[in-house]
SESE-312121 format. One record per residue (C-alpha): x, y, z; chain; residue number from 1; residue in three letters. Coordinates in steps of 0.05 Angstrom, whole numbers. Example, Ala and Ser with C-alpha at 12.3 -4.5 7.8 and 13.67 -1.06 7.14 Angstrom:
// residues 2
((246 -90 156) 'A' 1 'ala')
((273 -21 143) 'A' 2 'ser')
//
This chain:
// residues 421
((1464 -2407 -1320) 'A' 1 'val')
((1488 -2479 -1328) 'A' 2 'gln')
((1446 -2535 -1360) 'A' 3 'asp')
((1452 -2599 -1316) 'A' 4 'leu')
((1434 -2664 -1351) 'A' 5 'asn')
((1426 -2731 -1308) 'A' 6 'leu')
((1406 -2798 -1331) 'A' 7 'lys')
((1396 -2859 -1293) 'A' 8 'thr')
((1372 -2928 -1319) 'A' 9 'lys')
((1368 -2989 -1283) 'A' 10 'ala')
((1347 -3065 -1286) 'A' 11 'asp')
((1312 -3084 -1222) 'A' 12 'leu')
((1302 -3154 -1183) 'A' 13 'his')
((1228 -3174 -1173) 'A' 14 'pro')
((1235 -3143 -1105) 'A' 15 'asp')
((1254 -3077 -1137) 'A' 16 'leu')
((1326 -3078 -1114) 'A' 17 'ser')
((1377 -3061 -1165) 'A' 18 'ile')
((1410 -3114 -1209) 'A' 19 'ser')
((1448 -3066 -1255) 'A' 20 'ser')
((1449 -2990 -1270) 'A' 21 'phe')
((1474 -2937 -1321) 'A' 22 'asp')
((1485 -2867 -1295) 'A' 23 'phe')
((1506 -2806 -1334) 'A' 24 'glu')
((1516 -2733 -1316) 'A' 25 'ile')
((1537 -2675 -1359) 'A' 26 'ser')
((1544 -2599 -1349) 'A' 27 'ser')
((1585 -2560 -1398) 'A' 28 'gly')
((1653 -2587 -1405) 'A' 29 'arg')
((1642 -2641 -1353) 'A' 30 'phe')
((1616 -2710 -1365) 'A' 31 'glu')
((1619 -2770 -1324) 'A' 32 'phe')
((1587 -2842 -1333) 'A' 33 'ala')
((1584 -2902 -1296) 'A' 34 'val')
((1553 -2975 -1306) 'A' 35 'thr')
((1550 -3022 -1250) 'A' 36 'gly')
((1524 -3091 -1235) 'A' 37 'thr')
((1509 -3122 -1165) 'A' 38 'phe')
((1527 -3191 -1150) 'A' 39 'phe')
((1533 -3225 -1079) 'A' 40 'gln')
((1545 -3160 -1044) 'A' 41 'asn')
((1597 -3137 -1097) 'A' 42 'ile')
((1586 -3077 -1142) 'A' 43 'leu')
((1628 -3082 -1202) 'A' 44 'ser')
((1629 -3014 -1239) 'A' 45 'ile')
((1660 -2981 -1297) 'A' 46 'gln')
((1670 -2907 -1302) 'A' 47 'thr')
((1679 -2864 -1359) 'A' 48 'gln')
((1708 -2793 -1351) 'A' 49 'ser')
((1752 -2746 -1395) 'A' 50 'ser')
((1763 -2807 -1448) 'A' 51 'gly')
((1787 -2858 -1398) 'A' 52 'ser')
((1750 -2918 -1373) 'A' 53 'ser')
((1765 -2947 -1301) 'A' 54 'arg')
((1743 -3013 -1268) 'A' 55 'lys')
((1731 -3019 -1194) 'A' 56 'tyr')
((1698 -3068 -1147) 'A' 57 'asp')
((1663 -3042 -1086) 'A' 58 'ile')
((1635 -3079 -1028) 'A' 59 'lys')
((1563 -3063 -1013) 'A' 60 'val')
((1536 -3085 -941) 'A' 61 'lys')
((1458 -3085 -961) 'A' 62 'glu')
((1412 -3102 -1017) 'A' 63 'lys')
((1412 -3035 -1058) 'A' 64 'pro')
((1353 -2995 -1079) 'A' 65 'tyr')
((1348 -2927 -1120) 'A' 66 'leu')
((1312 -2873 -1089) 'A' 67 'ala')
((1268 -2866 -1149) 'A' 68 'ala')
((1242 -2940 -1137) 'A' 69 'gly')
((1226 -2932 -1061) 'A' 70 'ile')
((1152 -2916 -1078) 'A' 71 'ala')
((1142 -2976 -1120) 'A' 72 'asp')
((1173 -3023 -1070) 'A' 73 'ala')
((1131 -2991 -1017) 'A' 74 'leu')
((1068 -3006 -1058) 'A' 75 'ile')
((1090 -3077 -1076) 'A' 76 'ala')
((1101 -3092 -1001) 'A' 77 'glu')
((1031 -3067 -983) 'A' 78 'gly')
((1054 -3033 -916) 'A' 79 'leu')
((992 -3011 -871) 'A' 80 'ser')
((990 -2945 -831) 'A' 81 'pro')
((1040 -2945 -777) 'A' 82 'gly')
((1086 -2997 -806) 'A' 83 'glu')
((1158 -2979 -822) 'A' 84 'thr')
((1209 -3010 -871) 'A' 85 'arg')
((1284 -2993 -883) 'A' 86 'thr')
((1309 -2986 -951) 'A' 87 'phe')
((1385 -2981 -965) 'A' 88 'asn')
((1389 -2929 -1023) 'A' 89 'val')
((1447 -2929 -1070) 'A' 90 'phe')
((1470 -2865 -1099) 'A' 91 'asp')
((1507 -2870 -1167) 'A' 92 'pro')
((1535 -2799 -1157) 'A' 93 'ala')
((1573 -2817 -1097) 'A' 94 'thr')
((1577 -2890 -1101) 'A' 95 'met')
((1551 -2889 -1031) 'A' 96 'gly')
((1497 -2929 -996) 'A' 97 'gln')
((1454 -2903 -938) 'A' 98 'ala')
((1390 -2926 -901) 'A' 99 'pro')
((1320 -2890 -913) 'A' 100 'val')
((1267 -2907 -859) 'A' 101 'val')
((1199 -2906 -889) 'A' 102 'val')
((1138 -2901 -843) 'A' 103 'arg')
((1067 -2907 -869) 'A' 104 'val')
((1031 -2847 -840) 'A' 105 'ala')
((961 -2865 -870) 'A' 106 'gly')
((912 -2853 -925) 'A' 107 'lys')
((899 -2784 -947) 'A' 108 'glu')
((865 -2748 -1004) 'A' 109 'asp')
((905 -2694 -1040) 'A' 110 'val')
((889 -2646 -1093) 'A' 111 'leu')
((933 -2655 -1155) 'A' 112 'asn')
((924 -2621 -1224) 'A' 113 'met')
((852 -2600 -1205) 'A' 114 'gly')
((827 -2665 -1182) 'A' 115 'arg')
((824 -2697 -1114) 'A' 116 'lys')
((858 -2762 -1111) 'A' 117 'lys')
((870 -2821 -1062) 'A' 118 'ala')
((942 -2829 -1034) 'A' 119 'ser')
((983 -2858 -982) 'A' 120 'thr')
((1021 -2809 -938) 'A' 121 'lys')
((1093 -2830 -920) 'A' 122 'val')
((1150 -2802 -881) 'A' 123 'leu')
((1220 -2815 -907) 'A' 124 'leu')
((1279 -2806 -858) 'A' 125 'thr')
((1351 -2795 -890) 'A' 126 'phe')
((1407 -2774 -855) 'A' 127 'lys')
((1368 -2746 -800) 'A' 128 'gly')
((1321 -2704 -847) 'A' 129 'thr')
((1248 -2722 -853) 'A' 130 'thr')
((1211 -2712 -914) 'A' 131 'gln')
((1133 -2725 -931) 'A' 132 'lys')
((1109 -2755 -992) 'A' 133 'ala')
((1038 -2773 -1016) 'A' 134 'trp')
((1039 -2836 -1065) 'A' 135 'ile')
((976 -2851 -1110) 'A' 136 'ser')
((948 -2920 -1116) 'A' 137 'glu')
((986 -2936 -1177) 'A' 138 'asp')
((1054 -2913 -1145) 'A' 139 'gly')
((1062 -2845 -1171) 'A' 140 'glu')
((1084 -2791 -1123) 'A' 141 'ile')
((1038 -2733 -1123) 'A' 142 'leu')
((1068 -2691 -1074) 'A' 143 'lys')
((1129 -2680 -1031) 'A' 144 'glu')
((1151 -2637 -973) 'A' 145 'glu')
((1218 -2636 -939) 'A' 146 'gly')
((1285 -2606 -946) 'A' 147 'leu')
((1291 -2532 -940) 'A' 148 'leu')
((1218 -2531 -936) 'A' 149 'gly')
((1213 -2541 -1009) 'A' 150 'ile')
((1146 -2571 -1037) 'A' 151 'arg')
((1144 -2610 -1098) 'A' 152 'leu')
((1077 -2620 -1136) 'A' 153 'asp')
((1062 -2669 -1195) 'A' 154 'lys')
((1040 -2622 -1253) 'A' 155 'thr')
((1044 -2607 -1325) 'A' 156 'ser')
((1109 -2575 -1360) 'A' 157 'arg')
((1062 -2517 -1380) 'A' 158 'his')
((1037 -2509 -1308) 'A' 159 'asp')
((1109 -2522 -1278) 'A' 160 'ala')
((1139 -2467 -1324) 'A' 161 'leu')
((1087 -2413 -1316) 'A' 162 'phe')
((1102 -2354 -1275) 'A' 163 'gly')
((1175 -2372 -1260) 'A' 164 'leu')
((1216 -2305 -1240) 'A' 165 'pro')
((1268 -2286 -1289) 'A' 166 'ile')
((1308 -2256 -1237) 'A' 167 'lys')
((1357 -2304 -1200) 'A' 168 'ala')
((1345 -2324 -1130) 'A' 169 'ser')
((1395 -2328 -1072) 'A' 170 'gln')
((1448 -2382 -1076) 'A' 171 'asp')
((1435 -2448 -1038) 'A' 172 'leu')
((1504 -2448 -1015) 'A' 173 'thr')
((1492 -2385 -970) 'A' 174 'glu')
((1475 -2413 -905) 'A' 175 'val')
((1481 -2365 -843) 'A' 176 'val')
((1502 -2292 -825) 'A' 177 'ser')
((1558 -2283 -773) 'A' 178 'ser')
((1548 -2241 -708) 'A' 179 'asn')
((1616 -2215 -718) 'A' 180 'val')
((1657 -2194 -781) 'A' 181 'ile')
((1725 -2232 -782) 'A' 182 'ile')
((1776 -2191 -818) 'A' 183 'glu')
((1838 -2232 -820) 'A' 184 'his')
((1813 -2305 -809) 'A' 185 'pro')
((1880 -2333 -830) 'A' 186 'glu')
((1918 -2296 -776) 'A' 187 'asp')
((1873 -2328 -717) 'A' 188 'leu')
((1897 -2388 -677) 'A' 189 'lys')
((1836 -2404 -637) 'A' 190 'his')
((1758 -2403 -650) 'A' 191 'leu')
((1699 -2420 -609) 'A' 192 'lys')
((1626 -2424 -640) 'A' 193 'val')
((1560 -2443 -611) 'A' 194 'lys')
((1523 -2489 -656) 'A' 195 'ile')
((1449 -2490 -653) 'A' 196 'glu')
((1388 -2512 -695) 'A' 197 'gly')
((1411 -2583 -715) 'A' 198 'ile')
((1423 -2654 -691) 'A' 199 'ser')
((1492 -2672 -681) 'A' 200 'phe')
((1482 -2744 -698) 'A' 201 'asp')
((1517 -2770 -758) 'A' 202 'arg')
((1561 -2709 -761) 'A' 203 'leu')
((1638 -2711 -752) 'A' 204 'asp')
((1648 -2646 -704) 'A' 205 'leu')
((1695 -2677 -649) 'A' 206 'asp')
((1762 -2697 -669) 'A' 207 'gly')
((1828 -2673 -698) 'A' 208 'gly')
((1837 -2595 -689) 'A' 209 'arg')
((1760 -2594 -666) 'A' 210 'gln')
((1735 -2602 -596) 'A' 211 'arg')
((1662 -2609 -581) 'A' 212 'leu')
((1630 -2594 -512) 'A' 213 'glu')
((1558 -2591 -514) 'A' 214 'gly')
((1538 -2540 -563) 'A' 215 'gln')
((1603 -2503 -563) 'A' 216 'val')
((1658 -2524 -615) 'A' 217 'leu')
((1729 -2498 -605) 'A' 218 'thr')
((1776 -2504 -665) 'A' 219 'ile')
((1853 -2500 -652) 'A' 220 'glu')
((1895 -2484 -715) 'A' 221 'lys')
((1944 -2539 -721) 'A' 222 'glu')
((2022 -2521 -722) 'A' 223 'gly')
((2069 -2548 -768) 'A' 224 'leu')
((2132 -2542 -730) 'A' 225 'ala')
((2123 -2609 -694) 'A' 226 'asp')
((2118 -2653 -754) 'A' 227 'leu')
((2152 -2721 -752) 'A' 228 'lys')
((2199 -2730 -809) 'A' 229 'ile')
((2193 -2806 -803) 'A' 230 'gly')
((2151 -2858 -764) 'A' 231 'leu')
((2178 -2918 -719) 'A' 232 'thr')
((2168 -2988 -742) 'A' 233 'ser')
((2114 -2997 -691) 'A' 234 'ser')
((2081 -2931 -709) 'A' 235 'glu')
((2074 -2954 -786) 'A' 236 'arg')
((2047 -3019 -762) 'A' 237 'thr')
((1990 -2989 -721) 'A' 238 'glu')
((1980 -2927 -755) 'A' 239 'thr')
((2008 -2913 -826) 'A' 240 'ser')
((1986 -2980 -854) 'A' 241 'lys')
((1913 -2969 -840) 'A' 242 'asn')
((1919 -2895 -864) 'A' 243 'ile')
((1953 -2919 -927) 'A' 244 'glu')
((1907 -2975 -945) 'A' 245 'asn')
((1848 -2930 -942) 'A' 246 'arg')
((1871 -2856 -960) 'A' 247 'phe')
((1924 -2877 -1011) 'A' 248 'leu')
((1878 -2919 -1050) 'A' 249 'gln')
((1845 -2893 -1118) 'A' 250 'pro')
((1769 -2888 -1121) 'A' 251 'thr')
((1719 -2880 -1183) 'A' 252 'pro')
((1726 -2802 -1168) 'A' 253 'phe')
((1792 -2799 -1139) 'A' 254 'ile')
((1836 -2831 -1194) 'A' 255 'gln')
((1904 -2826 -1164) 'A' 256 'ser')
((1930 -2887 -1202) 'A' 257 'asp')
((1914 -2858 -1270) 'A' 258 'his')
((1976 -2840 -1314) 'A' 259 'glu')
((1959 -2770 -1322) 'A' 260 'lys')
((1948 -2755 -1249) 'A' 261 'ile')
((2012 -2799 -1234) 'A' 262 'arg')
((2053 -2762 -1285) 'A' 263 'gly')
((2036 -2693 -1260) 'A' 264 'leu')
((2047 -2711 -1187) 'A' 265 'ala')
((2118 -2729 -1210) 'A' 266 'lys')
((2127 -2665 -1247) 'A' 267 'lys')
((2104 -2624 -1186) 'A' 268 'ile')
((2146 -2658 -1131) 'A' 269 'val')
((2211 -2693 -1125) 'A' 270 'ser')
((2227 -2758 -1089) 'A' 271 'glu')
((2278 -2720 -1039) 'A' 272 'ala')
((2219 -2674 -1015) 'A' 273 'asp')
((2195 -2686 -945) 'A' 274 'leu')
((2120 -2699 -939) 'A' 275 'pro')
((2101 -2626 -918) 'A' 276 'leu')
((2137 -2602 -979) 'A' 277 'glu')
((2105 -2648 -1025) 'A' 278 'lys')
((2038 -2626 -999) 'A' 279 'ala')
((2052 -2549 -1004) 'A' 280 'lys')
((2078 -2556 -1076) 'A' 281 'lys')
((2016 -2596 -1095) 'A' 282 'ile')
((1968 -2553 -1064) 'A' 283 'leu')
((1996 -2488 -1093) 'A' 284 'phe')
((1998 -2522 -1159) 'A' 285 'trp')
((1923 -2535 -1153) 'A' 286 'val')
((1911 -2462 -1125) 'A' 287 'tyr')
((1947 -2431 -1187) 'A' 288 'lys')
((1925 -2475 -1244) 'A' 289 'asn')
((1854 -2489 -1231) 'A' 290 'ile')
((1803 -2431 -1247) 'A' 291 'glu')
((1757 -2414 -1192) 'A' 292 'lys')
((1690 -2420 -1223) 'A' 293 'arg')
((1626 -2452 -1197) 'A' 294 'pro')
((1606 -2514 -1238) 'A' 295 'val')
((1548 -2561 -1235) 'A' 296 'leu')
((1581 -2631 -1238) 'A' 297 'ser')
((1595 -2697 -1200) 'A' 298 'val')
((1669 -2678 -1187) 'A' 299 'pro')
((1723 -2723 -1206) 'A' 300 'asp')
((1799 -2714 -1208) 'A' 301 'ala')
((1808 -2731 -1283) 'A' 302 'leu')
((1752 -2684 -1309) 'A' 303 'ser')
((1777 -2626 -1265) 'A' 304 'thr')
((1851 -2637 -1288) 'A' 305 'leu')
((1825 -2637 -1360) 'A' 306 'glu')
((1779 -2574 -1358) 'A' 307 'asn')
((1823 -2539 -1306) 'A' 308 'arg')
((1759 -2503 -1276) 'A' 309 'ile')
((1720 -2519 -1213) 'A' 310 'gly')
((1695 -2496 -1145) 'A' 311 'asp')
((1716 -2526 -1078) 'A' 312 'cys')
((1694 -2597 -1092) 'A' 313 'asn')
((1738 -2599 -1155) 'A' 314 'glu')
((1797 -2565 -1120) 'A' 315 'his')
((1787 -2613 -1063) 'A' 316 'ala')
((1782 -2677 -1103) 'A' 317 'ile')
((1841 -2661 -1151) 'A' 318 'leu')
((1884 -2643 -1090) 'A' 319 'leu')
((1865 -2714 -1062) 'A' 320 'ala')
((1881 -2750 -1127) 'A' 321 'ala')
((1951 -2713 -1134) 'A' 322 'leu')
((1969 -2723 -1063) 'A' 323 'ser')
((1956 -2795 -1061) 'A' 324 'arg')
((1995 -2805 -1125) 'A' 325 'ala')
((2053 -2773 -1090) 'A' 326 'ala')
((2047 -2816 -1029) 'A' 327 'gly')
((2009 -2771 -985) 'A' 328 'ile')
((1943 -2796 -956) 'A' 329 'pro')
((1891 -2751 -966) 'A' 330 'ala')
((1819 -2741 -944) 'A' 331 'arg')
((1762 -2696 -962) 'A' 332 'ile')
((1727 -2655 -907) 'A' 333 'glu')
((1661 -2609 -917) 'A' 334 'ala')
((1626 -2562 -873) 'A' 335 'gly')
((1627 -2484 -867) 'A' 336 'leu')
((1671 -2431 -879) 'A' 337 'val')
((1677 -2359 -863) 'A' 338 'tyr')
((1675 -2309 -924) 'A' 339 'leu')
((1658 -2234 -924) 'A' 340 'asn')
((1611 -2235 -865) 'A' 341 'gly')
((1576 -2304 -876) 'A' 342 'arg')
((1589 -2376 -869) 'A' 343 'phe')
((1584 -2418 -935) 'A' 344 'tyr')
((1584 -2492 -951) 'A' 345 'tyr')
((1652 -2515 -970) 'A' 346 'his')
((1700 -2571 -981) 'A' 347 'ala')
((1775 -2577 -969) 'A' 348 'trp')
((1824 -2632 -953) 'A' 349 'asn')
((1863 -2663 -897) 'A' 350 'leu')
((1927 -2687 -912) 'A' 351 'leu')
((1975 -2736 -873) 'A' 352 'tyr')
((2048 -2707 -870) 'A' 353 'val')
((2066 -2738 -804) 'A' 354 'gly')
((2002 -2715 -772) 'A' 355 'lys')
((1936 -2698 -805) 'A' 356 'trp')
((1935 -2628 -828) 'A' 357 'val')
((1878 -2587 -860) 'A' 358 'thr')
((1893 -2556 -929) 'A' 359 'ala')
((1847 -2513 -975) 'A' 360 'asp')
((1870 -2508 -1048) 'A' 361 'ser')
((1816 -2457 -1063) 'A' 362 'leu')
((1844 -2409 -1013) 'A' 363 'phe')
((1913 -2433 -1020) 'A' 364 'gly')
((1922 -2447 -947) 'A' 365 'gln')
((1962 -2503 -908) 'A' 366 'ile')
((1936 -2507 -854) 'A' 367 'pro')
((1867 -2481 -871) 'A' 368 'ala')
((1845 -2420 -830) 'A' 369 'asp')
((1803 -2440 -770) 'A' 370 'ile')
((1738 -2412 -797) 'A' 371 'thr')
((1734 -2482 -835) 'A' 372 'his')
((1683 -2521 -792) 'A' 373 'ile')
((1683 -2592 -807) 'A' 374 'arg')
((1614 -2628 -808) 'A' 375 'phe')
((1636 -2690 -847) 'A' 376 'ser')
((1697 -2723 -868) 'A' 377 'gly')
((1736 -2779 -899) 'A' 378 'gly')
((1701 -2795 -965) 'A' 379 'ile')
((1655 -2760 -1012) 'A' 380 'pro')
((1594 -2801 -998) 'A' 381 'glu')
((1599 -2774 -925) 'A' 382 'asn')
((1583 -2704 -951) 'A' 383 'gln')
((1511 -2731 -955) 'A' 384 'leu')
((1512 -2722 -878) 'A' 385 'asp')
((1503 -2649 -893) 'A' 386 'leu')
((1432 -2658 -914) 'A' 387 'ile')
((1411 -2650 -842) 'A' 388 'gly')
((1448 -2583 -836) 'A' 389 'val')
((1421 -2544 -896) 'A' 390 'val')
((1374 -2490 -879) 'A' 391 'gly')
((1377 -2506 -803) 'A' 392 'lys')
((1446 -2492 -778) 'A' 393 'val')
((1459 -2429 -734) 'A' 394 'lys')
((1524 -2405 -711) 'A' 395 'leu')
((1548 -2356 -657) 'A' 396 'thr')
((1622 -2338 -653) 'A' 397 'val')
((1641 -2336 -579) 'A' 398 'ile')
((1718 -2327 -582) 'A' 399 'glu')
((1757 -2289 -605) 'A' 400 'pro')
((1712 -2237 -570) 'A' 401 'lys')
((1690 -2177 -610) 'A' 402 'pro')
((1748 -2132 -582) 'A' 403 'asp')
((1805 -2176 -595) 'A' 404 'lys')
((1854 -2162 -653) 'A' 405 'ser')
((1832 -2181 -719) 'A' 406 'gly')
((1760 -2183 -706) 'A' 407 'ile')
((1710 -2126 -700) 'A' 408 'lys')
((1632 -2123 -682) 'A' 409 'lys')
((1586 -2132 -730) 'A' 410 'asn')
((1524 -2087 -717) 'A' 411 'leu')
((1473 -2129 -755) 'A' 412 'val')
((1448 -2182 -709) 'A' 413 'pro')
((1453 -2254 -720) 'A' 414 'met')
((1400 -2277 -765) 'A' 415 'arg')
((1364 -2345 -775) 'A' 416 'ser')
((1391 -2397 -827) 'A' 417 'ser')
((1382 -2371 -901) 'A' 418 'glu')
((1385 -2423 -953) 'A' 419 'ser')
((1332 -2404 -1004) 'A' 420 'thr')
((1334 -2428 -1074) 'A' 421 'gly')
//
């Protein structure tokens, strides 16, 4: 059991959009804090992690709101049943912004803490997932229903804690059973799966080593023999500069320009190493030196390096930082991976070593085995696209067929998505 402490404080404009904010998260040995100020579509932030303070300026497309302020903003606007409004919500935990479409369904009385209260029922659509909320006349959220079928009711602390089971429940990261048992996924070159139960909008399923045709996704494991040692001048102009500008840059969570990250990268690799050699050395350093343990945190590279523990998210973000510090463009991908008869949420990397190659420092794989199914990629905030996948996705392995080498039939039939908390 880990205690997770979150604190968000903000100063708002009269329209309840954000003027400035403070955000803190702590869990065990992990602590991360950020302060920010918005001015003319620029977010100026200062982060604090592992005793190091960093400053960044981030362009923001739309006027930002906090998720917690939507109810008050909605009441202030006085929307009528049937009307809609879009709020661009800023998440301090990812430094990302995404639209939330709010539609007023109508007036409705709800039973709350033993009393019937008048409320406005609203539907909030975010990343393809719709949640319901009942807001009182004074702006309090009385009830919510939505993600994973979870229902939240406003109540007293005593009633909230009464009757809670002592026994641990299933892990939220457990997604879906597989219709086959894959014995040696690292040996397979080809995988074909049927994906059901979710909308593909906003997901990054097609591209790279993945090919989507209808509901069928084919994954071909990339080879390393055809890597280019160098790029021509025209290729650098059209391809590499764009790659380097985006995926070599430090971010608030991928602190690739910090002296500790840069110093370690220089110790791990040498300037004479080819890109693939650098990538392998960095990957296996992370694989060997970061203890594999689930943690509750907003992962950032400095904290992971300091504490030397973490799950797939910490591994991926540290590998990205060290790779960028060594001159290797690096991205983070997220989706599902197969392990012991089931598919689980997972994060890994994509490294540019003459071409984009998958890499998993939690499993020590480059390229990553083909059961890594990408749903989102590029930057950490895109992982929020997985919200529409949680508790809904169903997978059926089509190829390799059960009688092929390295795979055998699972006598337990495919079950529906399992994501209970």
